[in-house]
C-alpha positions in Angstrom: 135.6 145.0 168.8 134.4 144.7 172.3 130.6 143.8 172.5 128.6 146.7 173.8 126.9 146.1 177.1 123.5 146.5 175.8 124.1 143.1 174.0 123.9 141.1 177.1 120.7 139.4 178.1 120.5 141.0 181.6 120.7 144.6 180.5 117.3 145.9 180.6 115.1 148.9 181.6 117.4 151.6 181.0 116.1 154.4 178.8 119.3 154.8 176.9 119.4 151.1 176.1 115.9 151.1 174.9 116.3 154.1 172.6 119.6 152.8 171.2 118.1 149.3 170.4 115.0 151.0 168.7 117.4 153.1 166.5 119.4 150.1 165.5 116.6 147.6 164.9 115.7 148.6 161.4 119.5 148.2 160.7 119.3 144.7 162.2 116.2 143.9 160.1 118.4 144.8 156.9 121.4 142.8 158.1 119.3 139.7 158.9 117.5 139.9 155.5 120.9 140.3 153.7 122.3 137.1 155.6 119.2 135.0 154.9 119.1 136.1 151.3 122.7 135.2 150.7 122.3 131.9 152.3 119.1 131.0 150.3 120.4 132.2 147.0 124.0 130.6 147.1 124.5 127.2 145.7 127.0 125.6 148.1 129.9 123.5 146.5 130.9 120.3 148.1 134.4 119.2 148.9 135.7 115.8 147.9 136.0 115.0 151.7 133.8 115.6 154.7 133.5 119.1 156.0 132.7 119.9 159.7 132.0 123.4 160.6 132.6 124.7 164.1 130.6 127.9 164.3 128.5 130.2 166.4 125.4 132.2 166.3 126.8 135.5 167.7 129.5 138.0 166.8 132.7 137.4 168.7 134.3 134.5 170.5 132.5 131.6 172.0 135.2 129.1 172.1 135.2 127.8 168.5 139.0 127.1 168.3 139.4 124.9 171.4 136.4 122.9 170.4 137.7 122.7 166.8 141.1 121.5 168.0 139.5 118.9 170.3 137.4 117.5 167.5 140.3 117.5 165.0 142.3 115.5 167.6 139.4 113.0 167.6 139.5 112.4 164.0 143.2 112.0 163.7 146.3 113.1 161.6 144.3 113.0 158.3 141.9 115.6 159.5 143.0 119.2 158.6 141.9 122.4 159.8 140.6 125.3 157.6 139.9 129.0 158.7 139.7 132.4 157.2 142.9 133.7 158.5 141.1 136.7 160.1 143.6 139.4 160.9 146.3 138.1 158.6 147.4 139.7 155.4 147.9 136.6 153.2 144.4 135.6 151.4 145.4 131.9 150.7 144.9 129.1 150.0 148.0 128.6 151.9 149.2 125.9 154.4 150.1 127.3 157.6 153.2 126.5 159.6 154.1 127.3 163.2 157.0 129.6 161.9 154.6 131.9 160.3 153.4 135.1 162.1 149.9 136.2 163.1 150.4 139.3 160.9 150.6 136.9 158.1 148.0 134.2 158.7 146.0 135.5 161.8 146.4 134.0 165.4 144.0 131.0 165.4 145.5 129.3 162.4 148.9 129.2 164.3 147.3 127.3 167.0 145.7 124.8 164.5 149.1 124.5 162.8 150.7 123.4 166.1 148.3 120.3 166.1 148.9 119.3 162.4 148.0 120.3 158.8 146.2 123.7 158.9 145.1 126.0 156.0 143.8 129.5 155.6 141.7 130.7 152.7 139.4 133.7 152.3 137.9 131.6 149.6 136.7 128.6 151.7 136.0 126.3 148.7 139.5 126.9 147.4 141.0 126.2 150.8 139.0 123.0 151.2 140.2 121.8 147.7 143.7 122.6 148.7 143.5 120.6 151.7 141.9 117.6 150.1 144.5 117.6 147.3 147.2 117.6 150.0 146.2 114.6 152.0 143.1 115.6 154.0 140.5 113.0 154.7 138.3 115.4 156.5 138.3 119.1 157.1 137.5 120.8 160.4 136.5 124.4 159.6 137.0 127.0 162.3 134.1 129.5 161.7 132.1 130.0 158.6 128.7 128.8 159.6 127.2 131.8 157.8 129.2 131.3 154.8 127.0 129.5 152.3 129.7 128.7 149.5 131.3 125.6 151.1 128.8 122.9 151.8 129.0 121.4 155.4 128.4 117.8 156.3 128.1 118.6 160.0 127.7 121.9 161.6 128.4 122.3 165.4 127.5 125.4 167.0 129.6 126.6 170.1 127.8 128.8 172.8 129.3 130.5 175.8 126.7 129.6 178.5 127.4 132.8 180.5 126.6 134.8 177.5 124.2 132.7 175.5 122.6 134.6 172.6 122.8 137.8 174.5 119.6 140.0 174.0 118.5 137.9 171.1 118.8 140.5 168.5 120.5 140.5 165.2 123.6 142.8 164.7 123.9 145.7 165.5 121.1 145.7 168.0 122.3 142.6 169.4 125.1 139.8 168.8 123.5 137.5 166.5 124.9 137.0 163.1 121.5 136.0 161.7 117.9 135.3 162.8 118.2 132.6 165.5 115.6 130.3 164.0 117.5 130.3 160.7 120.8 129.2 162.6 118.9 126.6 164.7 117.4 125.1 161.3 121.0 124.6 159.8 122.9 123.5 163.0 123.3 119.7 163.6 124.5 120.1 167.2 125.3 122.7 170.0 128.2 122.5 172.2 127.8 124.6 175.6 131.3 125.5 176.4 131.9 126.5 180.0 135.1 127.9 181.9 137.1 125.6 184.1 135.6 124.6 187.3 136.1 121.8 190.0 132.5 120.8 189.3 129.3 122.4 187.7 127.1 124.3 190.0 123.6 122.9 189.4 120.5 124.7 189.7 118.2 122.2 191.3 115.1 124.1 189.9 116.1 123.8 186.3 118.8 121.2 186.2 121.2 123.6 184.4 124.5 125.3 185.1 123.5 128.0 187.5 125.6 130.4 185.5 123.6 130.2 182.4 121.3 133.2 181.5 117.5 132.7 181.3 117.8 133.5 177.5 119.9 130.4 177.0 117.3 128.2 178.7 114.6 129.7 176.6 116.1 129.3 173.2 117.3 125.7 173.8 113.9 124.5 174.1 113.4 124.9 170.4 116.4 122.6 169.5 115.7 119.1 169.3 119.1 117.9 168.0 122.0 117.0 170.3 123.3 119.4 172.8 126.8 118.5 174.3 128.4 120.0 177.3 132.1 120.7 177.5 134.5 122.8 179.7 137.7 124.3 179.1 140.4 122.4 181.3 143.9 123.6 182.0 146.6 121.4 180.6 149.1 121.1 183.3 149.2 122.8 186.7 147.9 126.1 187.6 150.5 128.9 187.5 151.8 129.8 190.9 152.7 133.3 192.1 151.2 136.8 191.3 150.3 137.8 187.8 149.0 140.8 185.6 146.6 139.2 183.2 146.0 140.6 179.8 143.8 139.3 176.8 142.7 140.6 173.5 139.4 138.6 173.0 135.8 139.4 172.3 135.1 138.8 175.8 138.4 139.0 177.9 136.6 138.8 181.1 136.1 135.2 180.4 139.8 134.6 180.6 140.0 136.7 183.8 137.2 134.6 185.3 139.0 131.5 184.2 142.0 132.6 186.2 139.9 133.3 189.2 138.3 130.0 189.0 141.7 128.3 188.8 142.8 130.0 192.0 145.5 132.2 190.1 146.6 135.1 192.1 145.6 138.1 189.7 146.8 141.6 190.7 145.6 143.4 187.9 143.7 142.9 184.4 144.1 144.5 181.3 141.6 144.0 178.4 142.2 144.6 174.8 139.9 144.4 171.6 139.6 141.1 169.8 142.7 140.1 167.8 144.5 143.0 169.1 148.0 143.6 167.5 150.3 144.2 170.5 152.8 147.0 170.0 156.0 147.5 171.9 154.3 150.3 173.7 151.5 148.0 174.9 154.0 145.4 176.2 156.2 148.1 177.7 153.1 149.4 179.7 152.2 145.7 180.7 155.7 145.1 182.0 155.9 148.3 184.1 152.5 147.4 185.5 153.7 143.9 186.5 156.8 145.4 188.0 154.7 147.8 190.2 152.6 144.9 191.2 155.5 142.6 191.9 153.9 140.2 189.3 154.5 138.3 186.1 152.5 138.7 182.9 149.9 136.0 181.9 147.9 135.6 178.8 145.9 133.2 176.5 147.4 131.0 173.8 145.6 133.0 171.2 147.1 136.3 172.5 150.7 134.7 172.8 150.2 133.8 169.1 150.3 137.6 168.3 153.5 138.3 170.3 156.9 138.4 168.9 159.3 135.4 169.8 161.1 137.8 172.3 158.0 138.9 174.1 156.4 135.4 174.1 159.4 134.2 176.1 158.6 136.8 178.7 155.0 136.0 179.2 153.3 133.0 180.9 150.7 131.4 178.7 147.5 129.5 180.1 147.1 126.5 177.9 143.6 125.0 177.8 141.8 122.3 176.1 138.0 121.6 175.4 136.9 118.6 177.5 133.4 117.0 176.7 131.4 115.6 179.6 130.0 112.9 177.4 132.6 111.6 175.0 130.4 108.9 173.7 127.8 111.5 172.6 130.7 113.2 170.6 131.8 109.9 169.1 128.3 109.3 168.0 128.0 112.7 166.4 131.2 112.1 164.5 130.7 108.4 163.6 129.2 109.3 160.1 132.3 111.5 159.4 134.7 108.7 160.5 132.8 106.3 158.3 133.5 108.5 155.1 137.2 109.1 156.1 
């Protein structure tokens, strides 16, 4: 799904927005109560190895997967990844291999499998046990912060500074998956993951990235645990030439902004819903559009994972990695996990 405009922090004062949020607020109260009740009444089970959860407060993407990949790389080859396999047909527990398809296991697990051992399981406890029984000394879980069944030894929350927590309301009146104060209490650290840039633009009055919303600056004052800063960095050279960009993400505009920041010449941009399964008709349309613009096609690694091998060979992929500004702070956060490994 695409997040509605009224979820954003800066959409205010419109009568339709006020009315819609008012209508959805009782549903949000019920959703928040159900989430809190499930977490409170579920007794989590512990895996035989430490579990690091990379989650977020909001519905949709914030950059969990690149952060999970970066942390897994820090921990070494005996760290396995675990995800639900959203969008895939197979329930797991199942070890993912790069030769599988996104239709089988989802797109994000394929990215993790390109780095090393990766697992999917709708039952996170069963998935953790399968990974531990097959050589995992630590498990990096991509998403699942609001899932109480598997105990987490370290919960790291990823936030997109440009979106923050949106309007601060719980779904469906806003993007939050639970009451913010509940999530903040369980979180052990927050990673603010920004887009690629030559250097951060500093707001001298606040000492923050100027692109961050006021809502972000407000809620962070209530969080006393570590807050780390990271940016997506391009691995390799920025692609040259003209491109038609397409992306099926929760916020595809973030990918388009990334291309602009890198100086990529984008002739047109085509957004799709998150985890969109690309059809031949979609790709034929994109190819015609690119031909009309005298351009090539470009997309994200996550989107490329949902393309057939034939189409993947015809599309440029923008590979990025999460780079932490303070590696020592990340090492300190991971030190207790490393000691147990």
